[in-house]
Each structure stands twice: as structure tokens, then as C-alpha cells.
Biotite code that builds the C-alpha atoms (Angstrom):
import biotite.structure as struc

atoms = struc.array([
    struc.Atom([81.723, 72.738, 43.476], chain_id="A", res_id=1, res_name="MET", atom_name="CA", element="C"),
    struc.Atom([83.485, 73.090, 40.151], chain_id="A", res_id=2, res_name="GLU", atom_name="CA", element="C"),
    struc.Atom([81.996, 72.220, 36.809], chain_id="A", res_id=3, res_name="ALA", atom_name="CA", element="C"),
    struc.Atom([82.530, 68.666, 35.549], chain_id="A", res_id=4, res_name="LEU", atom_name="CA", element="C"),
    struc.Atom([84.013, 67.958, 32.145], chain_id="A", res_id=5, res_name="GLU", atom_name="CA", element="C"),
    struc.Atom([83.522, 65.120, 29.723], chain_id="A", res_id=6, res_name="ASP", atom_name="CA", element="C"),
    struc.Atom([84.183, 64.455, 26.062], chain_id="A", res_id=7, res_name="LYS", atom_name="CA", element="C"),
    struc.Atom([81.009, 66.265, 25.000], chain_id="A", res_id=8, res_name="GLY", atom_name="CA", element="C"),
    struc.Atom([81.726, 69.497, 26.815], chain_id="A", res_id=9, res_name="GLY", atom_name="CA", element="C"),
    struc.Atom([81.426, 70.925, 30.290], chain_id="A", res_id=10, res_name="THR", atom_name="CA", element="C"),
    struc.Atom([78.621, 70.144, 32.719], chain_id="A", res_id=11, res_name="ILE", atom_name="CA", element="C"),
    struc.Atom([77.988, 73.003, 35.134], chain_id="A", res_id=12, res_name="SER", atom_name="CA", element="C"),
    struc.Atom([76.626, 72.722, 38.646], chain_id="A", res_id=13, res_name="ASN", atom_name="CA", element="C"),
    struc.Atom([73.032, 73.055, 37.464], chain_id="A", res_id=14, res_name="ASP", atom_name="CA", element="C"),
    struc.Atom([73.403, 70.164, 34.997], chain_id="A", res_id=15, res_name="GLY", atom_name="CA", element="C"),
    struc.Atom([73.595, 72.416, 31.933], chain_id="A", res_id=16, res_name="HIS", atom_name="CA", element="C"),
    struc.Atom([76.029, 71.220, 29.272], chain_id="A", res_id=17, res_name="ARG", atom_name="CA", element="C"),
    struc.Atom([78.377, 73.839, 27.837], chain_id="A", res_id=18, res_name="ARG", atom_name="CA", element="C"),
    struc.Atom([80.067, 73.100, 24.535], chain_id="A", res_id=19, res_name="LEU", atom_name="CA", element="C"),
    struc.Atom([83.882, 73.105, 24.386], chain_id="A", res_id=20, res_name="PRO", atom_name="CA", element="C"),
    struc.Atom([85.278, 76.550, 23.635], chain_id="A", res_id=21, res_name="GLY", atom_name="CA", element="C"),
    struc.Atom([82.310, 78.522, 24.949], chain_id="A", res_id=22, res_name="THR", atom_name="CA", element="C"),
    struc.Atom([83.108, 81.054, 27.645], chain_id="A", res_id=23, res_name="ALA", atom_name="CA", element="C"),
    struc.Atom([81.567, 81.262, 31.099], chain_id="A", res_id=24, res_name="ASN", atom_name="CA", element="C"),
    struc.Atom([79.016, 84.075, 30.899], chain_id="A", res_id=25, res_name="TRP", atom_name="CA", element="C"),
    struc.Atom([79.370, 85.218, 34.501], chain_id="A", res_id=26, res_name="GLY", atom_name="CA", element="C"),
    struc.Atom([83.159, 85.255, 34.495], chain_id="A", res_id=27, res_name="THR", atom_name="CA", element="C"),
    struc.Atom([83.301, 87.124, 31.186], chain_id="A", res_id=28, res_name="ALA", atom_name="CA", element="C"),
    struc.Atom([80.810, 89.708, 32.427], chain_id="A", res_id=29, res_name="THR", atom_name="CA", element="C"),
    struc.Atom([82.763, 90.352, 35.633], chain_id="A", res_id=30, res_name="VAL", atom_name="CA", element="C"),
    struc.Atom([85.982, 90.744, 33.652], chain_id="A", res_id=31, res_name="ILE", atom_name="CA", element="C"),
    struc.Atom([84.218, 93.150, 31.298], chain_id="A", res_id=32, res_name="GLY", atom_name="CA", element="C"),
    struc.Atom([82.925, 95.250, 34.187], chain_id="A", res_id=33, res_name="VAL", atom_name="CA", element="C"),
    struc.Atom([86.346, 95.599, 35.786], chain_id="A", res_id=34, res_name="PHE", atom_name="CA", element="C"),
    struc.Atom([88.023, 96.303, 32.434], chain_id="A", res_id=35, res_name="ALA", atom_name="CA", element="C"),
    struc.Atom([85.441, 99.005, 31.713], chain_id="A", res_id=36, res_name="GLY", atom_name="CA", element="C"),
    struc.Atom([85.937, 100.555, 35.138], chain_id="A", res_id=37, res_name="MET", atom_name="CA", element="C"),
    struc.Atom([89.707, 100.621, 34.624], chain_id="A", res_id=38, res_name="LEU", atom_name="CA", element="C"),
    struc.Atom([89.388, 102.162, 31.167], chain_id="A", res_id=39, res_name="TYR", atom_name="CA", element="C"),
    struc.Atom([86.781, 104.731, 32.162], chain_id="A", res_id=40, res_name="GLY", atom_name="CA", element="C"),
    struc.Atom([88.654, 105.790, 35.281], chain_id="A", res_id=41, res_name="GLY", atom_name="CA", element="C"),
    struc.Atom([92.005, 106.099, 33.517], chain_id="A", res_id=42, res_name="SER", atom_name="CA", element="C"),
    struc.Atom([90.403, 108.061, 30.683], chain_id="A", res_id=43, res_name="LYS", atom_name="CA", element="C"),
    struc.Atom([88.887, 110.596, 33.075], chain_id="A", res_id=44, res_name="GLU", atom_name="CA", element="C"),
    struc.Atom([92.138, 110.792, 35.050], chain_id="A", res_id=45, res_name="ALA", atom_name="CA", element="C"),
    struc.Atom([94.052, 111.599, 31.866], chain_id="A", res_id=46, res_name="ALA", atom_name="CA", element="C"),
    struc.Atom([91.485, 114.220, 30.898], chain_id="A", res_id=47, res_name="ALA", atom_name="CA", element="C"),
    struc.Atom([91.877, 115.887, 34.294], chain_id="A", res_id=48, res_name="SER", atom_name="CA", element="C"),
    struc.Atom([95.526, 116.756, 33.649], chain_id="A", res_id=49, res_name="VAL", atom_name="CA", element="C"),
    struc.Atom([94.685, 119.926, 31.723], chain_id="A", res_id=50, res_name="SER", atom_name="CA", element="C"),
    struc.Atom([92.228, 121.026, 34.400], chain_id="A", res_id=51, res_name="LYS", atom_name="CA", element="C"),
    struc.Atom([94.827, 120.426, 37.082], chain_id="A", res_id=52, res_name="ASP", atom_name="CA", element="C"),
    struc.Atom([97.180, 122.711, 35.171], chain_id="A", res_id=53, res_name="ALA", atom_name="CA", element="C"),
    struc.Atom([94.573, 125.460, 35.304], chain_id="A", res_id=54, res_name="GLU", atom_name="CA", element="C"),
    struc.Atom([94.251, 124.998, 39.046], chain_id="A", res_id=55, res_name="VAL", atom_name="CA", element="C"),
    struc.Atom([98.018, 125.281, 39.458], chain_id="A", res_id=56, res_name="MET", atom_name="CA", element="C"),
    struc.Atom([97.971, 128.577, 37.558], chain_id="A", res_id=57, res_name="LEU", atom_name="CA", element="C"),
    struc.Atom([95.267, 129.879, 39.881], chain_id="A", res_id=58, res_name="LYS", atom_name="CA", element="C"),
    struc.Atom([97.277, 128.773, 42.901], chain_id="A", res_id=59, res_name="LEU", atom_name="CA", element="C"),
    struc.Atom([100.288, 130.704, 41.659], chain_id="A", res_id=60, res_name="GLY", atom_name="CA", element="C"),
    struc.Atom([98.263, 133.875, 41.268], chain_id="A", res_id=61, res_name="SER", atom_name="CA", element="C"),
    struc.Atom([96.533, 133.573, 44.668], chain_id="A", res_id=62, res_name="THR", atom_name="CA", element="C"),
    struc.Atom([98.576, 134.810, 47.658], chain_id="A", res_id=63, res_name="PRO", atom_name="CA", element="C"),
    struc.Atom([95.984, 133.847, 50.256], chain_id="A", res_id=64, res_name="ASP", atom_name="CA", element="C"),
    struc.Atom([96.767, 130.460, 51.866], chain_id="A", res_id=65, res_name="LYS", atom_name="CA", element="C"),
    struc.Atom([93.131, 129.762, 52.678], chain_id="A", res_id=66, res_name="ARG", atom_name="CA", element="C"),
    struc.Atom([92.096, 130.452, 49.099], chain_id="A", res_id=67, res_name="GLU", atom_name="CA", element="C"),
    struc.Atom([94.859, 128.135, 47.858], chain_id="A", res_id=68, res_name="GLN", atom_name="CA", element="C"),
    struc.Atom([93.688, 125.382, 50.195], chain_id="A", res_id=69, res_name="TYR", atom_name="CA", element="C"),
    struc.Atom([90.102, 125.828, 49.013], chain_id="A", res_id=70, res_name="ARG", atom_name="CA", element="C"),
    struc.Atom([91.131, 125.667, 45.353], chain_id="A", res_id=71, res_name="LEU", atom_name="CA", element="C"),
    struc.Atom([93.174, 122.508, 45.937], chain_id="A", res_id=72, res_name="MET", atom_name="CA", element="C"),
    struc.Atom([90.361, 120.858, 47.881], chain_id="A", res_id=73, res_name="ARG", atom_name="CA", element="C"),
    struc.Atom([87.771, 121.701, 45.215], chain_id="A", res_id=74, res_name="ASP", atom_name="CA", element="C"),
    struc.Atom([90.076, 120.444, 42.460], chain_id="A", res_id=75, res_name="ALA", atom_name="CA", element="C"),
    struc.Atom([90.675, 117.137, 44.253], chain_id="A", res_id=76, res_name="MET", atom_name="CA", element="C"),
    struc.Atom([86.968, 116.651, 44.941], chain_id="A", res_id=77, res_name="GLU", atom_name="CA", element="C"),
    struc.Atom([86.015, 117.352, 41.333], chain_id="A", res_id=78, res_name="LYS", atom_name="CA", element="C"),
    struc.Atom([88.723, 115.041, 40.067], chain_id="A", res_id=79, res_name="ARG", atom_name="CA", element="C"),
    struc.Atom([87.612, 112.259, 42.388], chain_id="A", res_id=80, res_name="PHE", atom_name="CA", element="C"),
    struc.Atom([84.006, 112.668, 41.235], chain_id="A", res_id=81, res_name="ILE", atom_name="CA", element="C"),
    struc.Atom([85.001, 112.658, 37.556], chain_id="A", res_id=82, res_name="ARG", atom_name="CA", element="C"),
    struc.Atom([87.183, 109.558, 37.905], chain_id="A", res_id=83, res_name="VAL", atom_name="CA", element="C"),
    struc.Atom([84.535, 107.728, 39.935], chain_id="A", res_id=84, res_name="THR", atom_name="CA", element="C"),
    struc.Atom([81.783, 108.595, 37.474], chain_id="A", res_id=85, res_name="ARG", atom_name="CA", element="C"),
    struc.Atom([83.976, 107.540, 34.552], chain_id="A", res_id=86, res_name="GLY", atom_name="CA", element="C"),
    struc.Atom([84.769, 104.216, 36.221], chain_id="A", res_id=87, res_name="SER", atom_name="CA", element="C"),
    struc.Atom([81.109, 103.467, 36.922], chain_id="A", res_id=88, res_name="ILE", atom_name="CA", element="C"),
    struc.Atom([79.914, 104.451, 33.455], chain_id="A", res_id=89, res_name="VAL", atom_name="CA", element="C"),
    struc.Atom([82.731, 102.542, 31.763], chain_id="A", res_id=90, res_name="GLY", atom_name="CA", element="C"),
    struc.Atom([82.116, 99.438, 33.862], chain_id="A", res_id=91, res_name="GLY", atom_name="CA", element="C"),
    struc.Atom([78.379, 99.464, 33.164], chain_id="A", res_id=92, res_name="VAL", atom_name="CA", element="C"),
    struc.Atom([78.822, 99.986, 29.431], chain_id="A", res_id=93, res_name="ARG", atom_name="CA", element="C"),
    struc.Atom([81.491, 97.369, 28.846], chain_id="A", res_id=94, res_name="LEU", atom_name="CA", element="C"),
    struc.Atom([79.837, 94.981, 31.290], chain_id="A", res_id=95, res_name="GLY", atom_name="CA", element="C"),
    struc.Atom([76.520, 95.207, 29.432], chain_id="A", res_id=96, res_name="MET", atom_name="CA", element="C"),
    struc.Atom([78.272, 94.727, 26.092], chain_id="A", res_id=97, res_name="PHE", atom_name="CA", element="C"),
    struc.Atom([80.229, 91.714, 27.359], chain_id="A", res_id=98, res_name="THR", atom_name="CA", element="C"),
    struc.Atom([77.159, 90.148, 28.946], chain_id="A", res_id=99, res_name="ALA", atom_name="CA", element="C"),
    struc.Atom([75.100, 90.571, 25.773], chain_id="A", res_id=100, res_name="ALA", atom_name="CA", element="C"),
    struc.Atom([77.885, 89.308, 23.516], chain_id="A", res_id=101, res_name="PHE", atom_name="CA", element="C"),
    struc.Atom([78.708, 86.154, 25.465], chain_id="A", res_id=102, res_name="TYR", atom_name="CA", element="C"),
    struc.Atom([75.057, 85.507, 26.246], chain_id="A", res_id=103, res_name="GLY", atom_name="CA", element="C"),
    struc.Atom([74.158, 85.551, 22.547], chain_id="A", res_id=104, res_name="LEU", atom_name="CA", element="C"),
    struc.Atom([77.232, 83.515, 21.683], chain_id="A", res_id=105, res_name="GLN", atom_name="CA", element="C"),
    struc.Atom([76.362, 80.771, 24.170], chain_id="A", res_id=106, res_name="ASN", atom_name="CA", element="C"),
    struc.Atom([72.698, 80.864, 23.089], chain_id="A", res_id=107, res_name="LEU", atom_name="CA", element="C"),
    struc.Atom([73.650, 80.382, 19.439], chain_id="A", res_id=108, res_name="LEU", atom_name="CA", element="C"),
    struc.Atom([76.015, 77.556, 20.364], chain_id="A", res_id=109, res_name="ALA", atom_name="CA", element="C"),
    struc.Atom([73.285, 75.842, 22.368], chain_id="A", res_id=110, res_name="GLU", atom_name="CA", element="C"),
    struc.Atom([70.633, 76.207, 19.665], chain_id="A", res_id=111, res_name="LYS", atom_name="CA", element="C"),
    struc.Atom([72.914, 75.145, 16.816], chain_id="A", res_id=112, res_name="ARG", atom_name="CA", element="C"),
    struc.Atom([74.602, 72.375, 18.782], chain_id="A", res_id=113, res_name="GLY", atom_name="CA", element="C"),
    struc.Atom([78.088, 73.463, 17.710], chain_id="A", res_id=114, res_name="VAL", atom_name="CA", element="C"),
    struc.Atom([80.463, 76.240, 18.670], chain_id="A", res_id=115, res_name="HIS", atom_name="CA", element="C"),
    struc.Atom([82.197, 77.741, 15.662], chain_id="A", res_id=116, res_name="ASP", atom_name="CA", element="C"),
    struc.Atom([83.241, 81.103, 14.280], chain_id="A", res_id=117, res_name="VAL", atom_name="CA", element="C"),
    struc.Atom([79.728, 81.848, 13.003], chain_id="A", res_id=118, res_name="PHE", atom_name="CA", element="C"),
    struc.Atom([78.439, 82.036, 16.576], chain_id="A", res_id=119, res_name="ASN", atom_name="CA", element="C"),
    struc.Atom([81.043, 84.696, 17.360], chain_id="A", res_id=120, res_name="VAL", atom_name="CA", element="C"),
    struc.Atom([80.232, 86.610, 14.168], chain_id="A", res_id=121, res_name="VAL", atom_name="CA", element="C"),
    struc.Atom([76.490, 86.507, 14.827], chain_id="A", res_id=122, res_name="GLY", atom_name="CA", element="C"),
    struc.Atom([76.854, 87.523, 18.475], chain_id="A", res_id=123, res_name="ALA", atom_name="CA", element="C"),
    struc.Atom([79.235, 90.370, 17.632], chain_id="A", res_id=124, res_name="GLY", atom_name="CA", element="C"),
    struc.Atom([77.041, 91.682, 14.833], chain_id="A", res_id=125, res_name="SER", atom_name="CA", element="C"),
    struc.Atom([73.821, 91.510, 16.874], chain_id="A", res_id=126, res_name="ALA", atom_name="CA", element="C"),
    struc.Atom([75.382, 93.060, 19.978], chain_id="A", res_id=127, res_name="THR", atom_name="CA", element="C"),
    struc.Atom([76.986, 95.937, 18.091], chain_id="A", res_id=128, res_name="ALA", atom_name="CA", element="C"),
    struc.Atom([73.772, 96.588, 16.182], chain_id="A", res_id=129, res_name="ALA", atom_name="CA", element="C"),
    struc.Atom([71.735, 96.615, 19.405], chain_id="A", res_id=130, res_name="THR", atom_name="CA", element="C"),
    struc.Atom([74.048, 99.093, 21.098], chain_id="A", res_id=131, res_name="PHE", atom_name="CA", element="C"),
    struc.Atom([73.986, 101.245, 17.973], chain_id="A", res_id=132, res_name="GLY", atom_name="CA", element="C"),
    struc.Atom([70.195, 101.280, 18.158], chain_id="A", res_id=133, res_name="LEU", atom_name="CA", element="C"),
    struc.Atom([70.006, 102.432, 21.783], chain_id="A", res_id=134, res_name="ILE", atom_name="CA", element="C"),
    struc.Atom([72.489, 105.270, 21.320], chain_id="A", res_id=135, res_name="MET", atom_name="CA", element="C"),
    struc.Atom([70.971, 108.752, 21.538], chain_id="A", res_id=136, res_name="PRO", atom_name="CA", element="C"),
    struc.Atom([70.159, 110.539, 18.311], chain_id="A", res_id=137, res_name="GLY", atom_name="CA", element="C"),
    struc.Atom([67.640, 110.742, 15.503], chain_id="A", res_id=138, res_name="SER", atom_name="CA", element="C"),
    struc.Atom([66.088, 107.726, 13.789], chain_id="A", res_id=139, res_name="LEU", atom_name="CA", element="C"),
    struc.Atom([68.340, 108.121, 10.758], chain_id="A", res_id=140, res_name="ALA", atom_name="CA", element="C"),
    struc.Atom([71.392, 108.325, 13.009], chain_id="A", res_id=141, res_name="TRP", atom_name="CA", element="C"),
    struc.Atom([70.368, 105.197, 14.882], chain_id="A", res_id=142, res_name="ARG", atom_name="CA", element="C"),
    struc.Atom([69.704, 103.328, 11.635], chain_id="A", res_id=143, res_name="THR", atom_name="CA", element="C"),
    struc.Atom([73.180, 104.262, 10.455], chain_id="A", res_id=144, res_name="ARG", atom_name="CA", element="C"),
    struc.Atom([74.659, 103.056, 13.739], chain_id="A", res_id=145, res_name="ASN", atom_name="CA", element="C"),
    struc.Atom([72.782, 99.745, 13.465], chain_id="A", res_id=146, res_name="VAL", atom_name="CA", element="C"),
    struc.Atom([74.137, 99.085, 9.970], chain_id="A", res_id=147, res_name="VAL", atom_name="CA", element="C"),
    struc.Atom([77.680, 100.104, 10.862], chain_id="A", res_id=148, res_name="LEU", atom_name="CA", element="C"),
    struc.Atom([77.541, 98.162, 14.134], chain_id="A", res_id=149, res_name="GLY", atom_name="CA", element="C"),
    struc.Atom([76.369, 94.961, 12.456], chain_id="A", res_id=150, res_name="SER", atom_name="CA", element="C"),
    struc.Atom([79.055, 95.183, 9.771], chain_id="A", res_id=151, res_name="VAL", atom_name="CA", element="C"),
    struc.Atom([81.865, 96.100, 12.162], chain_id="A", res_id=152, res_name="LEU", atom_name="CA", element="C"),
    struc.Atom([80.755, 93.496, 14.702], chain_id="A", res_id=153, res_name="GLY", atom_name="CA", element="C"),
    struc.Atom([80.880, 90.765, 12.071], chain_id="A", res_id=154, res_name="ALA", atom_name="CA", element="C"),
    struc.Atom([84.189, 92.027, 10.640], chain_id="A", res_id=155, res_name="ALA", atom_name="CA", element="C"),
    struc.Atom([85.856, 92.125, 14.053], chain_id="A", res_id=156, res_name="VAL", atom_name="CA", element="C"),
    struc.Atom([84.206, 88.964, 15.355], chain_id="A", res_id=157, res_name="GLY", atom_name="CA", element="C"),
    struc.Atom([85.322, 86.721, 12.494], chain_id="A", res_id=158, res_name="PHE", atom_name="CA", element="C"),
    struc.Atom([89.120, 86.931, 13.009], chain_id="A", res_id=159, res_name="PRO", atom_name="CA", element="C"),
    struc.Atom([88.772, 87.013, 16.786], chain_id="A", res_id=160, res_name="LEU", atom_name="CA", element="C"),
    struc.Atom([86.473, 83.989, 16.767], chain_id="A", res_id=161, res_name="GLY", atom_name="CA", element="C"),
    struc.Atom([88.759, 82.084, 14.414], chain_id="A", res_id=162, res_name="TRP", atom_name="CA", element="C"),
    struc.Atom([91.781, 82.845, 16.582], chain_id="A", res_id=163, res_name="LEU", atom_name="CA", element="C"),
    struc.Atom([89.901, 81.876, 19.751], chain_id="A", res_id=164, res_name="HIS", atom_name="CA", element="C"),
    struc.Atom([88.836, 78.518, 18.314], chain_id="A", res_id=165, res_name="LEU", atom_name="CA", element="C"),
    struc.Atom([92.366, 77.791, 17.098], chain_id="A", res_id=166, res_name="LYS", atom_name="CA", element="C"),
    struc.Atom([93.742, 78.490, 20.566], chain_id="A", res_id=167, res_name="LEU", atom_name="CA", element="C"),
    struc.Atom([91.085, 76.244, 22.120], chain_id="A", res_id=168, res_name="VAL", atom_name="CA", element="C"),
    struc.Atom([92.003, 73.427, 19.713], chain_id="A", res_id=169, res_name="ASP", atom_name="CA", element="C"),
    struc.Atom([95.692, 73.804, 20.530], chain_id="A", res_id=170, res_name="LYS", atom_name="CA", element="C"),
    struc.Atom([94.942, 73.743, 24.252], chain_id="A", res_id=171, res_name="ALA", atom_name="CA", element="C"),
    struc.Atom([92.785, 70.622, 23.892], chain_id="A", res_id=172, res_name="ASN", atom_name="CA", element="C"),
    struc.Atom([95.512, 68.885, 21.889], chain_id="A", res_id=173, res_name="GLU", atom_name="CA", element="C"),
    struc.Atom([98.061, 69.724, 24.574], chain_id="A", res_id=174, res_name="GLY", atom_name="CA", element="C"),
    struc.Atom([95.778, 68.400, 27.323], chain_id="A", res_id=175, res_name="ASN", atom_name="CA", element="C"),
    struc.Atom([95.140, 65.165, 25.435], chain_id="A", res_id=176, res_name="MET", atom_name="CA", element="C"),
    struc.Atom([98.867, 64.689, 24.817], chain_id="A", res_id=177, res_name="ALA", atom_name="CA", element="C"),
    struc.Atom([99.633, 65.297, 28.491], chain_id="A", res_id=178, res_name="ALA", atom_name="CA", element="C"),
    struc.Atom([96.929, 62.857, 29.618], chain_id="A", res_id=179, res_name="GLU", atom_name="CA", element="C"),
    struc.Atom([98.139, 60.179, 27.195], chain_id="A", res_id=180, res_name="SER", atom_name="CA", element="C"),
    struc.Atom([101.716, 60.723, 28.378], chain_id="A", res_id=181, res_name="GLY", atom_name="CA", element="C"),
    struc.Atom([100.698, 60.319, 31.981], chain_id="A", res_id=182, res_name="GLN", atom_name="CA", element="C"),
    struc.Atom([98.715, 57.200, 31.175], chain_id="A", res_id=183, res_name="GLY", atom_name="CA", element="C"),
    struc.Atom([101.631, 55.710, 29.247], chain_id="A", res_id=184, res_name="GLY", atom_name="CA", element="C"),
    struc.Atom([104.015, 56.470, 32.079], chain_id="A", res_id=185, res_name="GLY", atom_name="CA", element="C"),
    struc.Atom([101.745, 54.828, 34.628], chain_id="A", res_id=186, res_name="ALA", atom_name="CA", element="C"),
    struc.Atom([101.367, 51.782, 32.421], chain_id="A", res_id=187, res_name="LYS", atom_name="CA", element="C"),
    struc.Atom([105.102, 51.444, 31.882], chain_id="A", res_id=188, res_name="SER", atom_name="CA", element="C"),
    struc.Atom([105.658, 51.782, 35.633], chain_id="A", res_id=189, res_name="GLY", atom_name="CA", element="C"),
    struc.Atom([103.203, 48.949, 36.327], chain_id="A", res_id=190, res_name="VAL", atom_name="CA", element="C"),
    struc.Atom([104.852, 46.822, 33.660], chain_id="A", res_id=191, res_name="GLY", atom_name="CA", element="C"),
    struc.Atom([108.269, 47.407, 35.182], chain_id="A", res_id=192, res_name="ALA", atom_name="CA", element="C"),
    struc.Atom([106.969, 46.406, 38.612], chain_id="A", res_id=193, res_name="ALA", atom_name="CA", element="C"),
    struc.Atom([105.513, 43.192, 37.174], chain_id="A", res_id=194, res_name="ILE", atom_name="CA", element="C"),
    struc.Atom([108.812, 42.403, 35.433], chain_id="A", res_id=195, res_name="ASP", atom_name="CA", element="C"),
    struc.Atom([110.707, 42.885, 38.688], chain_id="A", res_id=196, res_name="ARG", atom_name="CA", element="C"),
    struc.Atom([108.306, 40.561, 40.536], chain_id="A", res_id=197, res_name="LEU", atom_name="CA", element="C"),
    struc.Atom([108.657, 37.904, 37.838], chain_id="A", res_id=198, res_name="GLU", atom_name="CA", element="C"),
    struc.Atom([112.450, 38.200, 37.919], chain_id="A", res_id=199, res_name="GLU", atom_name="CA", element="C"),
    struc.Atom([112.459, 37.938, 41.715], chain_id="A", res_id=200, res_name="HIS", atom_name="CA", element="C"),
    struc.Atom([110.214, 34.856, 41.686], chain_id="A", res_id=201, res_name="SER", atom_name="CA", element="C"),
    struc.Atom([112.327, 33.166, 38.992], chain_id="A", res_id=202, res_name="SER", atom_name="CA", element="C"),
    struc.Atom([115.471, 33.608, 41.081], chain_id="A", res_id=203, res_name="LYS", atom_name="CA", element="C"),
    struc.Atom([113.829, 31.732, 43.903], chain_id="A", res_id=204, res_name="ARG", atom_name="CA", element="C"),
])
């Protein structure tokens, strides 16, 4: 069953009310995983071009057909492993980031009772700072990453959150205008039918 909507937001299947403009955590996480897999796999595939060139040079200098076949097979296996590993790592990383970001954003919206740009800024800053903390390195390096992550997360989250809320407002205005237009059309149709009945009865 789909989620129900009312004027106060969206009511999910479990009865939980989601404020207008907040994203679905599960859907956003799945999208993040697939986007990370696509990015990680394409990045490793692009990095394999130079290694493939080296293999082609070896093939040109190897007269033995069996040795050429072995080199090609090894190159394809290594490339497949690199692309697969890059896809998995990229999907896990971006999926975790997306899940944490939208989870914090929805939590802030629920606790504050309103969804505005400050929820996006807070979620972006906290998520970036957390991922900066868990990165490998010394304590000073991690502290630097936390500070930079919190600042960059807030700086990037503010314009993106503002733009997102503006688009949501525009979409809601368009939906309300369409619903009012449909209601007006239905009302005018009923009025026209009543006028025709009155005219027909008066002729009699």
C-alpha cells in the first residue's frame, strides 16, 4: 500500500507522519547505493585504460599464441575484479553517507516539527564531520577532517537545501492549482447540467 497524504504531511504505512519536503530514507539510500556503484565502477574502468595499454604492448612483443591468450585472460580477470571492487566500495560508501544524511535530516525535522534549510545544513555538517572522523589517519588529521567536513557540509547543504525547499514549494503550488482547476471544472459541469435540466423542464 502507498503512503497516504494530508494537509499536514505524509502518513506512511506504519502510521508515522512525514513532514512535507522530507525525503523517503529507504528510497534515498537505494539511489545512493546505485549511484556509488556506478561512480566507483566507472572510475576503476577509466583507471584500467593505462594498464590495458601495457598489456597490449606485451602482446605485441610476445609471439607465442598461448602466452598472448594467458596475458589477455589475466588482464580481463584483473580488470573485472578491479571494477567489481570499485563498484562495491563506492556503493557502500555513498550508500552509508546518503543513509546517514537523510536519516539525520528526517530526525531533525521530526524533533523540531518543521522541515527547513537548517535541517539540511545540520544533517550535512554532522554527516560530513562523522565521515571525516572515521577516516584513517592520526588524531590531528582526523580532527582537521572533522572541522573541514562540518564547514563544507554546512556550506554545501545550505544552497542545496534552499533550492530543494523552493522546488518543493513550487511543486505544491502546482498541485494545488491543478486540484482547484479540476474542482472548478467539475462544479461548472454540474452547474451546466442543472441549467440544461431547468431549461428542458421550462419548455414542457
